[in-house]
C-alpha positions as CSV (number, residue, x, y, z in Angstrom):
1,M,44.3,-21.3,-37.1
2,A,41.5,-23.8,-37.7
3,S,38.8,-22.9,-40.2
4,R,35.2,-22.5,-39.4
5,R,34.5,-25.9,-40.9
6,S,37.1,-27.8,-38.9
7,S,35.8,-30.5,-36.6
8,D,37.4,-29.0,-33.5
9,Y,35.8,-25.7,-34.1
10,Q,32.4,-27.3,-34.8
11,L,32.7,-29.3,-31.5
12,L,33.5,-26.0,-29.7
13,L,30.4,-24.3,-31.2
14,K,28.2,-27.3,-30.3
15,S,29.5,-27.2,-26.7
16,V,28.7,-23.4,-26.5
17,R,25.2,-23.9,-27.9
18,E,24.5,-26.8,-25.6
19,R,25.7,-25.0,-22.5
20,C,23.8,-21.9,-23.3
21,R,20.6,-23.9,-23.8
22,K,21.0,-25.5,-20.3
23,G,21.7,-22.1,-18.8
24,F,24.2,-20.9,-16.2
25,T,24.3,-20.1,-12.5
26,D,27.7,-18.4,-12.5
27,L,28.2,-15.3,-14.8
28,D,31.9,-16.2,-15.3
29,D,30.9,-19.3,-17.4
30,P,29.2,-17.4,-20.3
31,L,31.9,-14.7,-20.1
32,N,34.6,-17.3,-20.5
33,L,32.8,-18.8,-23.5
34,F,32.5,-15.4,-25.1
35,R,36.2,-14.7,-24.5
36,Q,37.1,-18.2,-25.8
37,L,35.2,-17.6,-29.1
38,T,36.6,-14.1,-29.6
39,S,40.2,-14.6,-28.4
40,G,41.7,-14.9,-31.9
41,K,42.7,-18.5,-31.4
42,H,39.7,-19.6,-33.4
43,P,38.0,-18.3,-36.6
44,L,35.8,-15.3,-36.2
45,P,32.5,-16.7,-34.7
46,Y,29.1,-16.4,-36.3
47,V,27.0,-13.5,-34.9
48,S,24.3,-16.1,-34.1
49,D,26.7,-17.9,-31.7
50,L,27.5,-14.7,-29.9
51,N,23.8,-13.9,-29.7
52,T,23.3,-17.3,-28.1
53,I,25.7,-16.3,-25.3
54,L,24.2,-12.8,-24.9
55,A,20.7,-14.4,-24.7
56,A,21.9,-16.7,-21.9
57,I,23.3,-13.7,-20.0
58,V,20.1,-11.8,-20.4
59,R,18.2,-14.8,-18.9
60,M,20.4,-14.4,-15.9
61,K,19.2,-10.8,-15.7
62,H,22.7,-9.4,-16.2
63,Y,21.6,-6.8,-18.6
64,S,24.5,-4.4,-18.2
65,T,27.0,-7.2,-19.0
66,A,25.1,-8.1,-22.1
67,I,25.2,-4.5,-23.3
68,S,28.9,-4.3,-22.6
69,L,29.6,-7.4,-24.6
70,S,27.4,-6.3,-27.5
71,H,29.5,-3.2,-27.8
72,D,32.5,-5.5,-28.5
73,F,31.0,-6.6,-31.8
74,H,32.3,-3.5,-33.7
75,S,35.9,-3.9,-32.5
76,L,35.7,-7.6,-33.4
77,G,34.6,-6.7,-36.9
78,I,31.3,-8.6,-36.4
79,R,28.1,-6.9,-37.9
80,P,25.2,-7.2,-35.5
81,D,22.0,-8.7,-36.9
82,A,18.4,-7.9,-36.0
83,Y,18.4,-10.4,-33.2
84,S,21.6,-8.8,-31.6
85,L,20.0,-5.4,-31.7
86,G,16.7,-6.8,-30.3
87,I,18.7,-8.2,-27.3
88,L,20.2,-4.8,-26.8
89,I,16.8,-3.0,-26.9
90,N,15.5,-5.6,-24.4
91,C,18.4,-4.9,-22.0
92,Y,18.0,-1.1,-22.2
93,C,14.2,-1.5,-21.5
94,H,14.8,-3.7,-18.5
95,L,17.3,-1.1,-17.2
96,K,14.7,1.6,-17.7
97,H,16.7,3.4,-20.4
98,S,14.0,3.6,-22.9
99,G,15.7,6.5,-24.7
100,F,18.8,4.3,-25.5
101,A,16.4,1.6,-26.6
102,F,14.8,3.9,-29.2
103,S,18.3,4.9,-30.3
104,V,19.1,1.3,-31.0
105,L,15.8,1.0,-32.9
106,G,16.9,3.9,-35.2
107,N,20.3,2.2,-35.8
108,M,18.5,-1.0,-36.6
109,M,16.4,0.7,-39.3
110,K,19.5,2.5,-40.7
111,L,21.1,-0.9,-41.1
112,G,18.2,-2.1,-43.2
113,F,16.6,-4.4,-40.6
114,V,12.8,-4.4,-40.3
115,P,11.7,-4.4,-36.6
116,D,9.3,-7.3,-35.9
117,V,6.4,-7.5,-33.4
118,V,8.8,-8.7,-30.6
119,T,10.9,-5.6,-31.0
120,F,8.0,-3.2,-30.9
121,T,6.3,-5.0,-28.0
122,T,9.6,-4.9,-26.1
123,L,9.8,-1.1,-26.6
124,I,6.1,-0.6,-25.6
125,N,6.7,-2.7,-22.5
126,G,9.9,-0.7,-21.8
127,L,8.0,2.6,-21.8
128,I,5.4,1.1,-19.4
129,V,8.2,-0.1,-17.1
130,N,9.6,3.4,-17.2
131,D,6.1,4.7,-16.0
132,K,5.4,6.2,-19.5
133,P,2.2,4.3,-20.4
134,K,0.7,7.3,-22.3
135,Q,3.8,7.6,-24.5
136,A,3.5,3.8,-25.0
137,A,-0.1,4.3,-26.2
138,L,1.0,7.1,-28.6
139,F,3.9,5.0,-30.0
140,F,1.5,2.1,-30.4
141,E,-1.0,4.3,-32.4
142,K,1.9,5.6,-34.6
143,I,3.3,2.2,-35.6
144,C,-0.2,0.8,-36.2
145,S,-0.9,3.6,-38.6
146,Q,2.3,2.6,-40.4
147,G,1.1,-1.0,-40.9
148,F,2.4,-2.7,-37.7
149,R,0.2,-5.6,-36.6
150,P,0.3,-6.1,-32.9
151,N,-0.1,-9.5,-31.2
152,L,-1.8,-10.6,-28.0
153,V,1.4,-9.8,-26.0
154,T,1.5,-6.3,-27.3
155,Y,-2.1,-5.6,-26.3
156,G,-1.5,-7.3,-23.0
157,A,1.5,-5.0,-22.2
158,L,-0.6,-1.9,-23.1
159,V,-3.6,-3.0,-21.1
160,K,-1.4,-3.6,-18.1
161,G,0.2,-0.2,-18.5
162,M,-3.2,1.6,-18.6
163,C,-4.4,-0.3,-15.5
164,R,-1.2,0.5,-13.8
165,I,-1.8,4.3,-13.9
166,G,-5.5,3.8,-13.0
167,D,-6.8,4.5,-16.5
168,T,-9.1,1.5,-16.6
169,A,-11.3,3.2,-19.1
170,A,-8.5,3.3,-21.7
171,A,-7.8,-0.4,-21.0
172,V,-11.5,-1.2,-21.8
173,V,-11.2,0.8,-25.0
174,L,-8.3,-1.4,-26.0
175,L,-10.3,-4.5,-25.1
176,R,-13.1,-3.4,-27.4
177,K,-10.5,-2.9,-30.2
178,M,-9.3,-6.4,-29.7
179,D,-12.9,-7.7,-29.9
180,Q,-13.0,-6.5,-33.5
181,L,-9.8,-8.3,-34.5
182,K,-9.1,-11.8,-35.8
183,D,-9.0,-14.8,-33.5
184,S,-5.2,-14.5,-33.1
185,C,-5.7,-11.2,-31.2
186,R,-8.9,-11.8,-29.4
187,P,-8.6,-11.1,-25.7
188,D,-7.8,-14.0,-23.4
189,V,-8.2,-14.7,-19.7
190,V,-5.0,-12.7,-18.9
191,I,-6.3,-9.5,-20.5
192,Y,-9.7,-9.9,-18.8
193,N,-8.1,-10.6,-15.5
194,T,-5.9,-7.5,-15.7
195,I,-8.9,-5.2,-16.3
196,L,-11.1,-7.0,-13.8
197,D,-8.5,-6.6,-11.1
198,S,-8.2,-2.9,-11.9
199,L,-12.0,-2.4,-11.7
200,C,-12.1,-4.2,-8.4
201,K,-9.3,-2.0,-7.0
202,D,-11.3,1.0,-8.1
203,K,-14.3,-0.4,-6.2
204,L,-16.3,-0.6,-9.5
205,M,-17.8,-4.0,-8.6
206,N,-20.9,-3.8,-10.9
207,E,-18.6,-3.0,-13.9
208,A,-16.3,-5.9,-12.8
209,M,-19.2,-8.3,-12.6
210,H,-20.5,-7.2,-16.0
211,L,-17.0,-7.9,-17.5
212,F,-16.9,-11.3,-15.7
213,L,-20.3,-12.3,-17.2
214,E,-19.1,-11.1,-20.6
215,M,-15.9,-13.2,-20.6
216,K,-18.0,-16.3,-19.6
217,S,-20.5,-15.6,-22.4
218,K,-17.5,-15.6,-24.8
219,C,-16.4,-19.1,-23.5
220,I,-13.3,-17.5,-21.9
221,L,-13.1,-19.6,-18.7
222,P,-12.3,-17.7,-15.5
223,D,-9.4,-19.0,-13.5
224,V,-8.2,-18.7,-9.9
225,V,-6.9,-15.2,-10.5
226,T,-10.3,-14.0,-11.8
227,Y,-12.2,-15.3,-8.8
228,T,-9.5,-14.0,-6.3
229,S,-9.8,-10.5,-7.7
230,L,-13.6,-10.5,-7.5
231,I,-13.8,-12.1,-4.1
232,R,-11.2,-9.6,-2.7
233,G,-13.1,-6.7,-4.3
234,F,-16.5,-7.7,-2.7
235,C,-14.9,-8.4,0.7
236,N,-13.1,-5.0,0.7
237,L,-16.5,-3.3,0.3
238,G,-18.0,-5.4,3.1
239,R,-20.1,-7.4,0.6
240,R,-19.2,-10.7,2.2
241,E,-22.1,-12.7,0.9
242,E,-21.4,-11.9,-2.7
243,G,-17.7,-12.8,-2.1
244,R,-18.8,-16.1,-0.5
245,G,-21.1,-16.8,-3.4
246,L,-18.2,-16.5,-5.9
247,L,-16.1,-18.7,-3.7
248,N,-18.8,-21.4,-3.9
249,E,-19.1,-21.0,-7.6
250,M,-15.3,-21.3,-7.9
251,L,-15.3,-24.5,-6.0
252,A,-18.3,-25.9,-7.9
253,S,-16.4,-25.2,-11.1
254,D,-13.5,-27.4,-9.9
255,I,-11.2,-24.3,-9.8
256,A,-9.0,-24.9,-6.8
257,P,-8.3,-21.7,-4.8
258,D,-4.6,-21.2,-4.3
259,V,-2.8,-20.1,-1.2
260,K,-3.2,-16.4,-2.1
261,T,-7.0,-16.8,-2.3
262,F,-7.3,-18.7,1.0
263,S,-5.0,-16.2,2.7
264,M,-7.0,-13.3,1.4
265,L,-10.2,-14.8,2.7
266,A,-8.7,-15.5,6.1
267,D,-7.5,-11.9,6.3
268,M,-10.9,-10.5,5.5
269,L,-12.5,-12.6,8.2
270,C,-9.9,-11.7,10.8
271,K,-10.4,-8.0,10.1
272,D,-14.1,-8.5,10.8
273,G,-13.2,-10.2,14.1
274,M,-14.4,-13.6,12.8
275,V,-11.2,-15.5,13.6
276,E,-12.9,-18.9,14.1
277,Q,-14.3,-18.7,10.6
278,A,-10.8,-17.7,9.4
279,V,-9.4,-20.8,11.1
280,H,-12.1,-22.9,9.3
281,V,-11.0,-21.4,6.0
282,V,-7.4,-22.6,6.8
283,Q,-8.7,-26.1,7.7
284,L,-10.6,-26.2,4.3
285,M,-7.4,-25.0,2.7
286,I,-5.4,-27.9,4.1
287,E,-8.2,-30.4,3.1
288,K,-7.9,-29.1,-0.5
289,G,-4.2,-29.9,-0.4
290,V,-3.1,-26.3,-0.3
291,K,-0.3,-25.7,2.3
292,P,-0.6,-22.5,4.4
293,N,2.3,-20.1,4.0
294,T,3.8,-17.4,6.2
295,I,1.1,-14.9,5.2
296,T,-1.7,-17.3,6.0
297,Y,-0.4,-18.0,9.5
298,S,0.5,-14.4,10.2
299,T,-3.1,-13.4,9.3
300,I,-4.5,-15.8,11.9
301,I,-1.9,-14.6,14.5
302,D,-2.9,-11.0,13.8
303,G,-6.6,-11.9,14.0
304,Y,-6.2,-13.4,17.5
305,C,-4.1,-10.5,18.7
306,L,-6.7,-8.0,17.5
307,R,-9.2,-9.8,19.8
308,G,-6.7,-9.9,22.7
309,Q,-6.2,-13.7,22.5
310,V,-2.5,-13.6,22.6
311,E,-2.0,-17.1,23.9
312,K,-4.0,-18.5,21.0
313,A,-1.9,-16.4,18.6
314,L,1.3,-17.9,20.2
315,E,-0.1,-21.4,19.7
316,V,-0.6,-20.6,16.0
317,M,3.1,-19.4,15.8
318,D,4.2,-22.7,17.5
319,L,2.1,-24.7,15.0
320,M,3.6,-22.6,12.2
321,V,7.2,-23.6,13.2
322,R,6.2,-27.3,13.6
323,E,4.9,-27.2,10.1
324,G,8.2,-26.0,8.8
325,C,7.0,-22.4,8.0
326,A,9.4,-19.9,9.5
327,P,7.7,-16.8,11.1
328,D,8.7,-13.5,9.5
329,A,8.9,-10.0,10.9
330,V,5.2,-9.5,10.3
331,S,4.3,-12.6,12.4
332,Y,6.5,-11.3,15.2
333,T,5.2,-7.7,15.0
334,S,1.6,-8.9,15.2
335,L,2.4,-10.9,18.4
336,I,4.4,-8.0,19.8
337,N,1.4,-5.7,19.2
338,G,-0.9,-8.3,21.0
339,Y,1.4,-8.4,24.0
340,C,1.6,-4.6,24.2
341,K,-2.2,-4.2,24.0
342,N,-2.5,-6.8,26.8
343,K,0.0,-4.7,28.8
344,K,2.5,-7.6,28.8
345,I,5.5,-5.4,27.9
346,N,8.2,-7.8,29.2
347,E,6.9,-10.6,27.0
348,A,6.8,-8.2,24.0
349,L,10.4,-7.1,24.6
350,E,11.5,-10.8,24.9
351,L,9.7,-11.6,21.6
352,F,11.4,-8.6,19.9
353,R,14.8,-9.8,21.1
354,D,14.0,-13.4,19.9
355,M,13.1,-11.9,16.5
356,C,16.4,-10.1,16.3
357,R,18.4,-13.2,17.4
358,K,16.9,-15.1,14.5
359,G,18.2,-12.6,12.0
360,L,14.9,-11.0,11.2
361,T,15.0,-7.2,10.6
362,A,12.6,-5.2,12.7
363,D,10.8,-2.6,10.7
364,T,9.4,0.8,11.6
365,V,6.0,-0.8,12.6
366,A,7.7,-3.1,15.1
367,Y,9.6,-0.2,16.7
368,N,6.6,2.1,16.8
369,T,4.5,-0.7,18.5
370,L,7.1,-1.2,21.2
371,I,7.7,2.5,21.8
372,D,4.0,3.0,22.2
373,G,3.8,-0.1,24.5
374,L,6.6,1.2,26.7
375,F,5.1,4.6,27.1
376,K,1.8,3.1,28.1
377,A,3.7,0.9,30.6
378,Q,5.1,4.2,32.0
379,N,8.6,3.5,31.0
380,P,9.6,6.6,28.9
381,Q,13.4,6.0,29.4
382,L,13.2,2.6,27.7
383,A,10.9,4.0,25.0
384,L,13.5,6.7,24.2
385,K,16.3,4.0,24.2
386,M,14.2,2.0,21.7
387,L,14.0,5.1,19.5
388,R,17.9,5.4,19.6
389,D,18.2,1.7,18.8
390,M,15.9,2.2,15.9
391,Q,18.0,5.1,14.5
392,A,21.2,3.0,15.2
393,S,19.8,0.3,13.0
394,R,19.5,2.8,10.1
395,L,15.7,3.0,10.3
396,T,14.3,6.5,9.8
397,P,11.5,7.3,12.2
398,D,8.3,8.1,10.3
399,L,5.3,10.2,11.2
400,G,3.8,7.4,13.2
401,T,7.0,7.1,15.3
402,Y,6.9,10.7,16.2
403,A,3.2,10.7,16.9
404,V,3.6,7.8,19.3
405,L,6.8,9.4,20.8
406,L,5.3,12.9,21.4
407,A,2.0,11.6,22.7
408,G,3.8,9.2,25.1
409,L,6.1,12.0,26.4
410,C,3.1,14.3,27.0
411,K,1.1,11.6,28.8
412,N,4.2,10.8,30.9
413,E,4.5,14.4,32.0
414,K,7.5,15.1,29.9
415,L,6.0,17.9,27.8
416,D,9.2,19.9,27.6
417,A,11.1,16.9,26.2
418,A,8.4,16.5,23.6
419,L,8.6,20.1,22.6
420,A,12.4,19.9,22.3
421,I,12.2,16.9,20.1
422,H,9.6,18.5,18.0
423,D,11.6,21.7,17.5
424,E,14.7,19.7,16.6
425,V,13.0,17.5,14.0
426,E,10.7,20.2,12.7
427,K,13.7,21.9,11.0
428,S,13.9,19.0,8.5
429,G,10.2,19.3,7.6
430,S,9.5,15.8,8.8
431,L,6.8,16.8,11.2
432,A,4.7,19.1,8.9
433,D,1.5,17.3,9.7
434,I,-1.5,18.6,11.6
435,S,-1.8,15.4,13.7
436,I,1.6,16.1,15.4
437,Y,0.6,19.7,16.3
438,N,-2.7,18.4,17.7
439,I,-0.8,16.2,20.1
440,L,1.4,19.1,21.3
441,I,-1.5,21.6,21.5
442,D,-3.5,19.0,23.6
443,G,-0.4,18.4,25.8
444,L,0.0,22.2,26.4
445,C,-3.7,22.6,27.2
446,K,-3.8,19.8,29.7
447,V,-1.1,21.4,31.8
448,G,-2.7,24.8,31.6
449,R,-0.1,26.3,29.2
450,I,-2.9,27.9,27.1
451,K,-0.8,30.9,25.8
452,E,1.8,28.5,24.3
453,A,-1.0,26.4,22.8
454,C,-2.5,29.4,21.1
455,E,0.9,30.5,19.9
456,M,1.4,27.1,18.3
457,F,-2.0,27.3,16.7
458,A,-1.1,30.7,15.3
459,R,2.1,29.2,13.7
460,L,0.1,26.6,11.7
461,S,-0.5,28.9,8.7
462,S,3.2,29.6,8.4
463,R,3.7,25.8,8.2
464,N,1.1,25.6,5.4
465,L,-1.1,23.5,7.8
466,Q,-4.8,23.7,8.0
467,P,-6.4,23.1,11.5
468,N,-8.9,20.2,11.5
469,G,-11.8,19.3,13.8
470,Q,-9.4,17.7,16.3
471,T,-7.3,20.9,16.5
472,Y,-10.3,23.0,17.5
473,N,-11.6,20.3,19.9
474,V,-8.4,20.2,22.0
475,L,-8.0,23.9,22.0
476,M,-11.6,24.7,22.9
477,K,-11.4,22.2,25.7
478,G,-8.2,23.7,27.0
479,L,-9.6,27.3,26.9
480,C,-12.9,26.4,28.6
481,N,-11.2,24.4,31.3
482,E,-9.1,27.5,32.1
483,S,-12.2,29.7,32.0
484,F,-11.1,31.5,28.8
485,V,-14.6,31.3,27.4
486,L,-14.5,34.5,25.4
487,E,-11.3,33.4,23.7
488,A,-13.0,30.0,23.0
489,M,-15.8,31.9,21.3
490,E,-13.3,33.6,19.0
491,F,-11.9,30.3,18.0
492,I,-15.4,29.0,17.2
493,K,-15.7,32.0,14.8
494,K,-12.3,31.2,13.2
495,M,-13.4,27.6,12.8
496,E,-16.6,28.6,11.0
497,E,-14.8,31.1,8.8
498,S,-12.3,28.4,7.7
499,C,-15.2,26.0,6.9
500,C,-13.3,23.4,8.9
501,P,-15.2,20.0,9.0
502,T,-16.1,19.1,12.5
503,N,-18.1,16.6,14.5
504,G,-19.8,19.3,16.6
505,A,-17.5,18.7,19.6
506,P,-16.3,22.3,19.8
507,Y,-19.9,23.6,20.1
508,D,-20.6,20.9,22.7
509,I,-17.6,22.0,24.7
510,I,-18.4,25.8,24.7
511,I,-22.1,25.2,25.4
512,Q,-21.2,23.3,28.6
513,A,-18.7,26.0,29.6
514,L,-21.3,28.7,29.1
515,L,-23.9,26.7,31.1
516,C,-21.5,26.4,33.9
517,K,-21.3,30.3,33.9
518,S,-25.1,30.4,33.7
519,D,-24.8,32.4,30.5
520,F,-27.9,30.8,29.1
521,P,-28.6,33.1,26.1
522,K,-25.1,32.5,24.6
523,A,-25.3,28.8,25.4
524,M,-28.6,28.6,23.5
525,F,-27.1,30.6,20.6
526,F,-24.5,27.9,20.1
527,L,-26.9,25.1,20.8
528,Q,-29.1,26.5,17.9
529,K,-26.0,26.5,15.7
530,M,-25.1,23.0,16.7
531,H,-28.6,21.7,16.1
532,G,-29.0,23.6,12.8
533,G,-25.7,22.1,11.6
534,G,-27.1,18.5,12.2
535,F,-24.6,17.7,15.0
536,T,-25.5,15.4,17.8
537,V,-25.1,16.5,21.4
538,S,-23.0,14.4,23.8
539,A,-24.5,12.4,26.7
540,S,-22.9,14.8,29.3
541,L,-24.6,17.8,27.6
542,V,-27.9,16.0,27.4
543,A,-27.8,15.6,31.2
544,K,-27.3,19.3,31.6
545,L,-30.1,20.2,29.1
546,V,-32.6,17.9,31.0
547,D,-31.8,19.8,34.2
548,L,-32.5,23.1,32.4
549,L,-36.1,22.1,31.6
550,C,-36.8,22.5,35.3
551,D,-34.7,25.7,35.7
552,D,-36.8,28.9,36.1
553,R,-34.0,31.0,34.8
554,V,-34.5,29.5,31.3
555,D,-37.3,31.0,29.3
556,D,-39.9,29.1,27.2
557,S,-38.3,29.7,23.8
558,M,-35.0,28.2,25.2
559,K,-36.9,25.2,26.6
560,E,-38.6,24.6,23.2
561,L,-35.1,24.5,21.6
562,I,-33.9,22.1,24.3
563,K,-36.9,19.8,23.7
564,R,-36.2,19.7,20.0
565,V,-32.6,18.8,20.6
566,L,-33.5,16.1,23.2
567,K,-36.1,14.7,20.8
568,D,-33.6,14.3,18.0
569,F,-31.1,12.7,20.4
570,D,-33.8,10.2,21.5
571,Q,-34.7,9.3,17.9
572,E,-31.0,8.8,17.0
573,F,-30.1,6.6,20.0
574,G,-33.4,4.8,20.3
575,G,-34.6,6.5,23.5
576,N,-38.2,6.8,24.6
């Protein structure tokens, strides 16, 4: 056997180090090197050389393999060093096994090694990845009290963890601690960006702008990430002008917006129906040398579809393909939705088939859109087939699927089929949502099956569901249409006792039903309640109230109430 100093062995080690430095694409390559060094044909390798192989495997993200190989050290008679154990801790943290990682830390200290800042930072980051940011903060405080001196990366990991759980205040406290430290740990643009983004997501734009001005006063230059977070924050709150002002400031500072910034701006404009301005943003983007991506094009496609301009959306998709940017499932789904809204169901189906032919996987949104479109096109059989196809492709129908399905069946006069599907799926608990029951109660009421509608309403409490304003609206309308006015009045009482938030529609419905029966005193009783609650009457009720002013059967006190109600209606809607 050659010695460690032999030229052949030294050449082998040199080759191992060089190949590990360049990296691998095939896991078998570093595994073969490890086996070659530990096969017994050569002298026992240095631990540093095995560490080099382990580090290369970790860079390939094969953490379990690196752990398995590190366990071979003991059987080979090789004592791990601090670097080996650091690699092991890193692997356990990436695999979300922070408990094992801390066990390795204990073993490291027993062997007499002193953990460095990299090891501690890895453990803190591991706790954060494991969704344990509070434990990470406690661990940080403990090791700092024992003399540990964190670096910028350590603080960055903690700040990110605090923001991740929405505890932006704790992140700001850490920022203030960093302000008091030496230059090596002063907060940088990454730290500020993390907190700024969290503040923007929390809609705390005044605080975000204060922090933005603070970082500039400290000569920490904002970058594209800073401006993108702030612009998105302002746009999400409808404060477009402030967002536009920041964009202009960004451009004046020679900070080039990236594709993410431009796509975000285009999306905001499209959601406001300003598609032409969004297209202008994309043109500016191209002028600045930034190439639109799939998200950018999909945003414009969706914008045109929301406005019913499907042909223009199709032109954008054709342009997208010509520019070498492949449409994804989102692009197709937006266009499918556009065709469905324009009642071009055949074109929507053909587009869906084209998407599948190109190997794109349709998601729940795509299926829900088509099922809804098919029901509106009065093709319930094909809609139900689409549901079966969805389930066959191993997609689980969600609440939106069943809402579309049950509403479609009810509107297509297939109420019993809707009830049967509901009863079948309800057993799994998937439909425990008040919106689903509202659909079925409405369907029962519209065909005069009031008793069943009331029975379904009575079952809500046993399902731990609270009726909402819509529940009472549909039930009141159904009862009044079938002349069950007394029963409707009982439901009004239940609604008031439950403190259910409403838009006043149940009062409007029962008032009109009572007026039709010429029961003016009771109608005025509910009108007083409605007016006192600050609710606005409907236009149809206004017409009836105007007629009552000339009706001799209505006394003066009732007419005075009616005049007050009509006056408030005129003031709210700009009448004379």
